[in-house]
MDAnalysis code that builds the backbone (N, CA, C; Angstrom):
import MDAnalysis as mda
import numpy as np

u = mda.Universe.empty(546, n_residues=182, atom_resindex=np.repeat(np.arange(182), 3), trajectory=True)
u.add_TopologyAttr("name", ["N", "CA", "C"] * 182)
u.add_TopologyAttr("resid", np.arange(1, 183))
u.add_TopologyAttr("resname", ["MET", "THR", "ASN", "ASN", "ASP", "ILE", "VAL", "PRO", "GLY", "PHE", "ASP", "ASP", "GLU", "LYS", "ASP", "GLU", "SER", "LEU", "LYS", "ILE", "GLN", "LEU", "GLN", "LYS", "VAL", "ASP", "GLY", "VAL", "GLU", "GLY", "CYS", "LEU", "ILE", "LEU", "TYR", "LEU", "ASN", "GLY", "TYR", "ILE", "ASP", "THR", "TYR", "ASN", "SER", "ASN", "TYR", "PHE", "GLN", "LYS", "ARG", "VAL", "ALA", "LYS", "ALA", "ILE", "GLU", "LYS", "GLY", "PHE", "ILE", "LYS", "LEU", "ILE", "PHE", "GLN", "CYS", "ASN", "GLY", "LEU", "ASN", "TYR", "VAL", "SER", "SER", "THR", "GLY", "ILE", "GLY", "SER", "PHE", "THR", "ALA", "PHE", "LEU", "LYS", "SER", "VAL", "LYS", "PRO", "ARG", "GLY", "GLY", "ASP", "LEU", "VAL", "LEU", "LEU", "GLU", "ILE", "GLN", "PRO", "LYS", "VAL", "TYR", "GLU", "VAL", "PHE", "GLN", "LEU", "LEU", "GLY", "PHE", "SER", "GLN", "PHE", "PHE", "ASN", "ILE", "ARG", "GLU", "ASN", "LEU", "ASP", "GLU", "SER", "VAL", "ASN", "TYR", "PHE", "ARG", "THR", "GLY", "THR", "SER", "GLU", "SER", "VAL", "SER", "LEU", "PHE", "PRO", "LYS", "VAL", "PHE", "SER", "CYS", "PRO", "ILE", "CYS", "SER", "LYS", "LYS", "LEU", "LYS", "ALA", "LEU", "LYS", "PRO", "GLY", "ARG", "PHE", "ARG", "CYS", "SER", "GLU", "CYS", "LYS", "THR", "ILE", "LEU", "ALA", "ILE", "ASP", "ASN", "GLY", "GLY", "GLN", "VAL", "PHE", "LEU", "GLY"])
u.atoms.positions = np.array([
    [-38.104, -279.665, 66.271],
    [-37.343, -279.695, 67.576],
    [-37.842, -278.620, 68.549],
    [-38.187, -279.555, 70.219],
    [-38.472, -278.600, 70.614],
    [-37.122, -277.918, 71.880],
    [-37.646, -276.973, 73.002],
    [-37.056, -276.664, 73.454],
    [-35.923, -277.374, 74.712],
    [-36.719, -277.973, 74.598],
    [-36.056, -279.239, 75.654],
    [-34.495, -279.895, 74.902],
    [-35.395, -279.948, 73.964],
    [-34.589, -280.415, 72.384],
    [-32.667, -279.527, 72.882],
    [-33.354, -279.120, 72.668],
    [-31.802, -277.828, 72.704],
    [-30.854, -277.484, 73.352],
    [-31.791, -276.852, 75.181],
    [-31.544, -277.263, 76.226],
    [-32.646, -277.009, 76.757],
    [-32.193, -278.833, 77.887],
    [-32.871, -279.842, 78.619],
    [-33.151, -279.121, 79.792],
    [-34.458, -279.350, 80.072],
    [-35.393, -279.347, 81.110],
    [-35.665, -277.672, 80.743],
    [-35.617, -276.908, 79.443],
    [-35.702, -275.773, 79.421],
    [-37.683, -275.135, 79.341],
    [-37.895, -276.013, 79.349],
    [-39.341, -276.343, 79.730],
    [-40.173, -276.917, 80.519],
    [-39.036, -277.237, 81.369],
    [-39.536, -277.963, 82.921],
    [-40.312, -277.002, 83.408],
    [-40.299, -275.627, 83.811],
    [-41.560, -275.030, 83.887],
    [-42.240, -273.899, 82.776],
    [-43.866, -273.378, 83.207],
    [-43.440, -272.563, 81.917],
    [-44.678, -270.767, 83.235],
    [-44.673, -270.266, 82.181],
    [-45.089, -269.045, 82.275],
    [-47.072, -268.828, 81.233],
    [-47.883, -268.373, 82.369],
    [-48.572, -268.233, 81.024],
    [-48.047, -266.804, 79.718],
    [-47.533, -265.384, 80.942],
    [-47.709, -264.269, 81.008],
    [-46.352, -264.010, 79.620],
    [-45.298, -265.411, 79.339],
    [-44.690, -264.695, 79.365],
    [-44.127, -266.036, 78.428],
    [-44.432, -266.723, 76.356],
    [-44.330, -267.818, 76.083],
    [-42.223, -267.258, 75.043],
    [-41.336, -268.691, 75.138],
    [-40.448, -268.512, 75.340],
    [-40.337, -269.049, 73.915],
    [-39.777, -269.356, 73.007],
    [-39.938, -270.336, 71.646],
    [-37.928, -270.270, 71.266],
    [-37.041, -271.600, 71.624],
    [-35.693, -271.252, 71.840],
    [-35.805, -272.133, 69.463],
    [-34.306, -271.478, 69.303],
    [-33.820, -271.510, 68.186],
    [-32.653, -271.522, 67.718],
    [-31.534, -272.442, 67.510],
    [-30.938, -272.809, 66.996],
    [-30.574, -272.293, 65.770],
    [-28.629, -271.391, 66.117],
    [-28.191, -270.604, 64.962],
    [-27.527, -271.644, 64.181],
    [-27.948, -272.212, 62.852],
    [-27.139, -272.863, 62.172],
    [-25.795, -272.235, 61.597],
    [-24.458, -272.793, 61.727],
    [-23.277, -272.520, 61.441],
    [-22.302, -270.948, 62.454],
    [-23.400, -271.074, 63.143],
    [-23.261, -269.902, 64.344],
    [-22.577, -270.699, 65.780],
    [-21.609, -270.515, 66.258],
    [-21.436, -271.288, 67.717],
    [-21.550, -270.863, 69.056],
    [-22.727, -271.682, 69.487],
    [-23.317, -270.735, 71.215],
    [-24.540, -269.801, 70.353],
    [-24.862, -270.367, 69.353],
    [-25.502, -268.767, 68.983],
    [-26.809, -268.971, 69.125],
    [-27.942, -268.920, 69.867],
    [-29.347, -269.538, 69.751],
    [-29.826, -267.827, 69.791],
    [-31.587, -268.394, 69.158],
    [-32.223, -266.688, 69.314],
    [-33.444, -267.288, 69.968],
    [-33.996, -266.626, 70.504],
    [-34.898, -266.914, 72.302],
    [-36.068, -265.345, 71.412],
    [-36.997, -266.033, 71.322],
    [-38.164, -265.366, 70.273],
    [-39.226, -265.054, 71.623],
    [-39.991, -264.130, 72.172],
    [-40.106, -263.856, 72.846],
    [-41.964, -263.797, 73.135],
    [-43.087, -263.818, 73.945],
    [-44.022, -263.463, 73.662],
    [-44.902, -263.071, 75.014],
    [-45.080, -262.089, 75.038],
    [-46.006, -261.755, 75.848],
    [-44.966, -260.631, 76.742],
    [-45.585, -261.101, 77.531],
    [-44.361, -259.587, 78.649],
    [-44.057, -259.574, 79.869],
    [-43.026, -259.041, 80.204],
    [-42.181, -259.416, 81.095],
    [-42.082, -258.062, 82.419],
    [-42.660, -258.263, 84.307],
    [-42.679, -257.517, 84.463],
    [-42.304, -258.150, 85.756],
    [-42.238, -257.494, 87.075],
    [-41.363, -257.811, 88.429],
    [-41.831, -259.422, 88.557],
    [-43.371, -259.556, 88.570],
    [-43.851, -261.392, 88.745],
    [-43.405, -261.799, 88.582],
    [-43.398, -262.421, 86.517],
    [-42.871, -262.826, 86.030],
    [-40.704, -263.581, 85.239],
    [-40.016, -261.988, 85.618],
    [-38.983, -261.543, 85.392],
    [-37.640, -262.884, 86.586],
    [-38.365, -263.629, 87.157],
    [-37.059, -264.470, 87.857],
    [-37.707, -265.884, 86.842],
    [-38.998, -266.532, 86.754],
    [-39.081, -266.813, 85.429],
    [-38.377, -267.129, 84.452],
    [-37.953, -265.114, 83.767],
    [-37.634, -264.758, 82.540],
    [-35.845, -265.822, 82.893],
    [-35.357, -265.009, 83.843],
    [-34.161, -264.924, 83.596],
    [-33.423, -266.625, 84.635],
    [-33.538, -267.445, 84.705],
    [-34.021, -268.766, 84.761],
    [-33.921, -269.671, 83.918],
    [-34.980, -269.104, 83.208],
    [-34.985, -270.063, 81.882],
    [-33.727, -269.683, 80.389],
    [-33.337, -267.876, 80.919],
    [-32.709, -267.996, 80.103],
    [-31.314, -268.496, 80.427],
    [-30.842, -268.624, 82.078],
    [-29.744, -268.689, 83.029],
    [-29.292, -270.601, 81.739],
    [-30.223, -271.017, 82.203],
    [-30.042, -272.073, 81.642],
    [-29.898, -272.874, 79.968],
    [-29.967, -271.563, 79.537],
    [-29.676, -272.218, 77.911],
    [-28.303, -270.679, 78.025],
    [-28.290, -270.179, 79.737],
    [-26.593, -269.504, 78.929],
    [-25.272, -271.015, 79.611],
    [-26.037, -271.691, 80.424],
    [-24.712, -272.923, 80.954],
    [-24.951, -274.272, 80.377],
    [-25.427, -274.061, 79.688],
    [-24.930, -274.413, 77.591],
    [-24.328, -274.527, 77.070],
    [-23.811, -273.607, 77.423],
    [-22.973, -272.799, 76.389],
    [-23.083, -271.728, 75.529],
    [-24.655, -271.016, 75.428],
    [-24.978, -270.524, 74.401],
    [-25.146, -269.412, 74.758],
    [-24.193, -268.459, 74.133],
    [-23.610, -266.594, 74.419],
    [-23.774, -265.580, 73.524],
    [-24.125, -266.491, 72.479],
    [-24.089, -265.493, 71.436],
    [-26.375, -265.582, 71.607],
    [-26.920, -264.128, 72.350],
    [-27.925, -264.134, 71.619],
    [-28.942, -263.557, 71.582],
    [-30.026, -264.100, 70.710],
    [-30.545, -263.531, 69.648],
    [-32.144, -263.218, 69.954],
    [-32.507, -261.953, 70.639],
    [-33.644, -262.055, 71.531],
    [-35.130, -261.101, 70.301],
    [-35.607, -262.245, 69.890],
    [-36.613, -261.279, 68.978],
    [-38.398, -260.693, 69.453],
    [-37.997, -259.826, 69.509],
    [-38.904, -259.081, 70.720],
    [-40.155, -258.608, 70.071],
    [-40.442, -258.995, 68.671],
    [-41.491, -258.247, 68.169],
    [-43.352, -258.778, 68.642],
    [-42.963, -259.572, 69.278],
    [-43.456, -260.334, 70.862],
    [-44.170, -259.506, 71.932],
    [-43.257, -259.101, 72.099],
    [-42.860, -258.601, 73.582],
    [-43.791, -257.395, 73.543],
    [-44.714, -257.411, 74.594],
    [-46.158, -255.347, 74.089],
    [-45.447, -255.337, 75.774],
    [-44.864, -255.574, 76.841],
    [-44.504, -254.710, 77.637],
    [-42.896, -254.952, 78.717],
    [-42.638, -254.381, 78.793],
    [-41.048, -254.205, 79.703],
    [-40.719, -253.410, 80.884],
    [-41.130, -254.189, 81.951],
    [-40.638, -253.195, 82.611],
    [-39.716, -252.955, 83.789],
    [-38.658, -252.504, 84.428],
    [-37.635, -252.122, 84.310],
    [-37.559, -253.498, 84.820],
    [-37.552, -253.648, 85.841],
    [-36.882, -255.003, 86.255],
    [-36.806, -255.906, 85.806],
    [-37.424, -256.143, 83.512],
    [-37.902, -256.637, 83.155],
    [-35.730, -256.391, 82.053],
    [-36.189, -255.295, 82.128],
    [-34.693, -254.688, 81.411],
    [-33.339, -255.269, 82.461],
    [-34.296, -254.772, 83.565],
    [-32.657, -255.335, 84.731],
    [-32.203, -257.219, 84.132],
    [-33.307, -257.652, 83.255],
    [-33.186, -259.048, 83.250],
    [-31.643, -259.390, 82.278],
    [-32.148, -258.024, 81.109],
    [-31.688, -257.911, 80.177],
    [-29.665, -257.617, 80.573],
    [-29.892, -256.909, 81.379],
    [-28.980, -256.333, 82.250],
    [-27.691, -257.909, 82.386],
    [-28.528, -258.233, 83.097],
    [-28.249, -259.656, 83.500],
    [-27.549, -260.059, 82.950],
    [-28.149, -260.484, 82.160],
    [-27.800, -261.535, 80.959],
    [-26.387, -261.061, 80.025],
    [-26.155, -259.805, 79.664],
    [-25.194, -258.829, 79.221],
    [-23.757, -259.333, 80.409],
    [-24.461, -258.731, 81.485],
    [-23.185, -259.119, 83.447],
    [-22.497, -260.835, 82.653],
    [-23.109, -261.485, 82.303],
    [-23.118, -263.219, 82.367],
    [-22.398, -263.620, 80.598],
    [-23.059, -263.467, 79.668],
    [-22.657, -263.533, 78.819],
    [-20.859, -262.932, 77.705],
    [-21.281, -261.778, 78.861],
    [-20.168, -260.640, 77.940],
    [-18.737, -261.314, 78.733],
    [-17.891, -261.618, 79.756],
    [-16.926, -262.612, 80.266],
    [-16.682, -263.367, 79.312],
    [-17.561, -264.337, 78.719],
    [-17.356, -265.254, 78.426],
    [-17.123, -265.394, 77.075],
    [-17.432, -264.665, 76.061],
    [-17.093, -263.549, 74.447],
    [-18.253, -263.209, 73.794],
    [-19.651, -263.488, 74.719],
    [-20.390, -263.349, 74.534],
    [-21.400, -261.865, 74.354],
    [-22.816, -261.849, 73.841],
    [-23.410, -260.607, 74.189],
    [-24.438, -261.584, 73.379],
    [-25.556, -260.620, 73.974],
    [-26.922, -260.203, 73.075],
    [-27.085, -259.139, 72.266],
    [-28.731, -259.753, 71.548],
    [-28.638, -258.398, 70.157],
    [-30.460, -258.747, 70.984],
    [-30.507, -257.756, 70.699],
    [-32.255, -256.990, 71.225],
    [-33.308, -256.940, 69.200],
    [-33.782, -257.591, 68.047],
    [-34.419, -257.714, 67.676],
    [-35.655, -257.698, 67.413],
    [-36.270, -256.148, 66.057],
    [-37.232, -255.319, 66.329],
    [-37.974, -255.295, 68.452],
    [-37.486, -254.171, 68.523],
    [-38.112, -254.136, 69.455],
    [-39.541, -252.890, 69.178],
    [-40.975, -253.762, 69.956],
    [-41.362, -252.737, 69.023],
    [-42.057, -250.785, 70.283],
    [-42.079, -249.683, 69.942],
    [-41.774, -249.080, 70.076],
    [-42.074, -248.057, 71.453],
    [-43.316, -248.871, 71.718],
    [-43.016, -248.643, 73.516],
    [-42.842, -249.661, 73.932],
    [-41.766, -250.476, 73.974],
    [-41.127, -251.696, 74.609],
    [-40.051, -250.611, 74.793],
    [-39.721, -250.129, 73.216],
    [-37.860, -249.024, 73.286],
    [-38.132, -247.896, 73.926],
    [-39.336, -247.078, 73.550],
    [-39.270, -246.978, 75.165],
    [-38.792, -246.739, 76.530],
    [-39.268, -247.962, 76.352],
    [-39.046, -248.073, 78.344],
    [-36.983, -248.037, 78.298],
    [-36.964, -248.775, 77.219],
    [-35.219, -248.891, 77.543],
    [-34.251, -247.337, 77.110],
    [-35.507, -246.387, 76.649],
    [-34.727, -245.085, 76.365],
    [-34.747, -244.737, 77.524],
    [-36.392, -244.479, 78.382],
    [-36.323, -243.774, 79.360],
    [-35.544, -243.878, 80.807],
    [-34.587, -245.111, 80.311],
    [-34.183, -245.342, 81.969],
    [-32.651, -245.437, 81.193],
    [-32.708, -245.356, 80.051],
    [-31.280, -245.110, 79.040],
    [-30.141, -245.986, 79.626],
    [-31.708, -246.807, 78.918],
    [-30.563, -247.785, 78.132],
    [-30.386, -247.868, 76.618],
    [-31.157, -247.543, 76.099],
    [-30.788, -247.864, 74.934],
    [-29.694, -248.038, 74.427],
    [-28.648, -247.796, 74.206],
    [-26.923, -247.894, 73.994],
    [-26.240, -248.188, 74.951],
    [-26.710, -249.690, 75.742],
    [-26.040, -250.224, 76.109],
    [-26.874, -251.467, 75.201],
    [-27.631, -252.103, 74.853],
    [-27.619, -253.229, 74.323],
    [-27.675, -252.805, 72.125],
    [-27.183, -253.927, 71.587],
    [-27.079, -254.126, 70.848],
    [-28.630, -254.042, 70.415],
    [-29.235, -253.344, 69.722],
    [-30.371, -253.838, 68.667],
    [-31.024, -253.498, 67.454],
    [-31.116, -254.652, 66.618],
    [-30.694, -254.471, 65.196],
    [-32.534, -254.375, 64.493],
    [-32.839, -254.259, 63.143],
    [-34.092, -254.738, 63.013],
    [-34.207, -255.502, 62.349],
    [-32.900, -257.001, 62.095],
    [-33.821, -257.933, 60.892],
    [-32.871, -259.039, 61.851],
    [-33.036, -260.125, 61.923],
    [-32.237, -261.235, 62.199],
    [-31.027, -261.205, 61.250],
    [-31.365, -261.238, 59.682],
    [-29.988, -261.712, 59.645],
    [-28.575, -260.944, 59.433],
    [-29.094, -259.623, 60.126],
    [-28.279, -257.883, 60.325],
    [-27.562, -258.752, 62.020],
    [-28.398, -259.304, 62.955],
    [-28.013, -259.610, 64.575],
    [-27.489, -260.914, 63.735],
    [-28.177, -262.226, 62.770],
    [-26.593, -263.164, 63.412],
    [-25.170, -262.684, 62.522],
    [-25.284, -261.873, 61.229],
    [-24.315, -261.460, 60.666],
    [-23.381, -260.832, 61.548],
    [-23.986, -259.808, 63.483],
    [-23.132, -260.046, 64.378],
    [-22.531, -260.511, 64.475],
    [-23.097, -261.701, 64.925],
    [-22.029, -262.721, 65.513],
    [-21.593, -263.655, 64.751],
    [-22.024, -263.737, 63.573],
    [-20.917, -264.707, 62.686],
    [-19.855, -263.860, 62.303],
    [-19.222, -262.542, 62.238],
    [-18.120, -261.383, 61.457],
    [-17.554, -261.846, 63.096],
    [-18.349, -262.376, 64.287],
    [-17.134, -261.590, 65.194],
    [-16.474, -260.456, 66.201],
    [-15.804, -260.431, 66.479],
    [-15.280, -258.912, 67.261],
    [-14.763, -257.977, 65.694],
    [-14.151, -258.314, 64.475],
    [-13.198, -257.881, 63.979],
    [-13.867, -256.828, 62.974],
    [-15.494, -257.066, 63.503],
    [-16.385, -255.295, 62.922],
    [-16.064, -254.128, 63.561],
    [-15.846, -254.552, 65.254],
    [-16.107, -254.227, 66.152],
    [-14.697, -253.158, 65.926],
    [-13.654, -252.078, 64.970],
    [-12.420, -252.324, 65.471],
    [-13.251, -250.596, 64.981],
    [-14.423, -251.110, 63.311],
    [-14.672, -250.089, 62.664],
    [-15.847, -248.963, 63.702],
    [-15.944, -249.554, 64.764],
    [-17.276, -249.017, 65.526],
    [-16.496, -247.437, 66.453],
    [-14.929, -247.182, 66.288],
    [-14.416, -245.943, 66.611],
    [-13.279, -244.990, 65.247],
    [-14.305, -243.987, 65.948],
    [-14.694, -243.176, 66.998],
    [-15.929, -243.426, 67.158],
    [-16.928, -243.387, 68.317],
    [-17.768, -243.644, 68.166],
    [-18.668, -242.046, 68.648],
    [-19.931, -241.960, 68.178],
    [-20.728, -241.276, 69.034],
    [-22.036, -241.163, 70.008],
    [-22.458, -241.334, 70.504],
    [-23.213, -241.470, 71.905],
    [-24.285, -241.158, 72.411],
    [-25.678, -241.176, 73.253],
    [-25.031, -240.011, 74.251],
    [-24.905, -240.006, 75.167],
    [-25.072, -239.510, 76.744],
    [-24.208, -240.067, 77.198],
    [-26.008, -240.227, 77.768],
    [-26.176, -241.157, 79.086],
    [-27.298, -242.005, 79.620],
    [-27.674, -241.117, 80.839],
    [-26.730, -240.484, 81.259],
    [-28.029, -239.784, 82.479],
    [-28.324, -237.819, 82.100],
    [-27.170, -237.321, 80.941],
    [-27.639, -236.225, 80.788],
    [-28.236, -236.291, 78.737],
    [-27.504, -236.806, 78.522],
    [-28.399, -236.910, 76.608],
    [-26.699, -235.873, 76.128],
    [-25.879, -235.520, 75.775],
    [-25.711, -234.782, 75.883],
    [-24.641, -235.924, 74.830],
    [-24.750, -235.493, 73.624],
    [-23.527, -236.210, 72.554],
    [-22.666, -236.488, 72.766],
    [-22.340, -237.247, 72.625],
    [-20.454, -237.153, 72.786],
    [-20.085, -238.345, 72.246],
    [-18.440, -238.353, 72.007],
    [-17.291, -239.180, 70.705],
    [-16.695, -239.668, 71.486],
    [-16.372, -240.691, 72.207],
    [-15.397, -241.995, 72.017],
    [-14.387, -242.196, 70.956],
    [-12.944, -241.843, 70.544],
    [-12.370, -242.461, 69.613],
    [-11.897, -243.683, 70.655],
    [-12.065, -244.253, 71.349],
    [-11.433, -245.420, 71.342],
    [-12.220, -246.214, 72.610],
    [-12.168, -247.389, 73.284],
    [-12.647, -248.083, 74.156],
    [-11.772, -246.747, 76.103],
    [-12.647, -247.647, 76.339],
    [-11.559, -247.203, 77.895],
    [-12.921, -245.850, 79.003],
    [-12.527, -245.369, 80.016],
    [-13.161, -244.724, 80.778],
    [-12.963, -243.094, 80.768],
    [-14.008, -242.080, 80.806],
    [-14.208, -240.571, 80.446],
    [-14.818, -240.153, 81.216],
    [-15.456, -238.984, 81.235],
    [-16.302, -238.190, 81.925],
    [-16.931, -237.409, 81.281],
    [-18.487, -236.970, 81.306],
    [-19.283, -236.603, 79.993],
    [-18.740, -234.872, 80.820],
    [-18.763, -233.997, 79.555],
    [-18.282, -233.433, 79.455],
    [-19.424, -232.098, 80.035],
    [-20.536, -232.516, 80.062],
    [-21.916, -231.669, 80.851],
    [-22.268, -231.881, 81.600],
    [-22.362, -233.532, 82.276],
    [-23.351, -233.602, 83.794],
    [-21.725, -234.157, 85.096],
    [-20.683, -234.239, 83.911],
    [-19.420, -234.913, 84.443],
    [-19.522, -236.133, 84.867],
    [-20.394, -237.210, 84.753],
    [-21.165, -238.735, 85.517],
    [-19.649, -238.768, 84.974],
    [-19.002, -240.074, 85.104],
    [-18.112, -241.395, 84.205],
    [-18.779, -242.376, 84.248],
    [-18.513, -242.353, 82.867],
    [-18.921, -243.518, 82.011],
    [-17.393, -244.358, 80.992],
    [-17.862, -245.497, 81.010],
    [-16.742, -246.342, 80.525],
    [-17.554, -246.655, 79.170],
    [-16.609, -247.698, 78.010],
    [-17.362, -247.919, 77.351],
    [-16.171, -249.144, 76.724],
    [-16.743, -249.809, 76.372],
    [-15.555, -251.301, 75.739],
    [-15.855, -251.358, 74.503],
    [-14.451, -252.246, 74.523],
    [-14.111, -252.353, 72.522],
    [-15.363, -252.853, 71.963],
    [-16.797, -253.632, 72.282],
    [-17.510, -253.582, 71.378],
    [-18.313, -251.800, 70.972],
    [-17.971, -251.060, 72.144],
    [-19.361, -249.977, 71.775],
    [-19.462, -249.383, 73.108],
    [-20.441, -250.682, 73.298],
    [-21.012, -250.805, 74.331],
    [-21.078, -249.383, 76.212],
    [-21.368, -248.651, 76.235],
    [-21.252, -247.440, 76.967],
    [-21.883, -248.240, 78.318],
    [-21.233, -247.982, 79.480],
    [-21.580, -248.105, 81.010],
    [-21.356, -247.134, 81.937],
    [-22.192, -247.223, 83.020],
    [-21.830, -246.666, 84.034],
    [-20.435, -246.876, 84.291],
    [-19.584, -245.854, 84.868],
    [-18.550, -246.321, 85.819],
    [-17.316, -245.892, 84.950],
])
């Protein structure tokens, strides 16, 4: 099955710096694995965003990005993942980043994004996250996490908005345990 069979027009545009292979997940409605190979930077992030936007338009709102073939992501690339999250969350979707290489994960951490994203170590775990849906989010609280600004360990008893006790930054945490500024 080709990418165009899964998402019509997906391969109409190609970029050698980033290869994307699609795979549907059987038994999980709207779930898609995107195998990323190469890198995401300022120059190809627009290409990356357009390809993934096509998949989201086709109803794929549960996205698993297989990142073990991704050897570099710039801050612009991380911005792309953030845009996808903002696009699928209101539709009841989410995204999982799978098997991120240490040097790529470091960029997520440096920019304070590592706790915004659902990062998993294996494919079964990622698929099960979507298979179980939101029922597991009940057990997420109380949630302990680090402030994305000052790294102070914080504990949220329930979803909502609150202020970091150390740097006074206003933070929000959603039902899925994702932490946001504001």
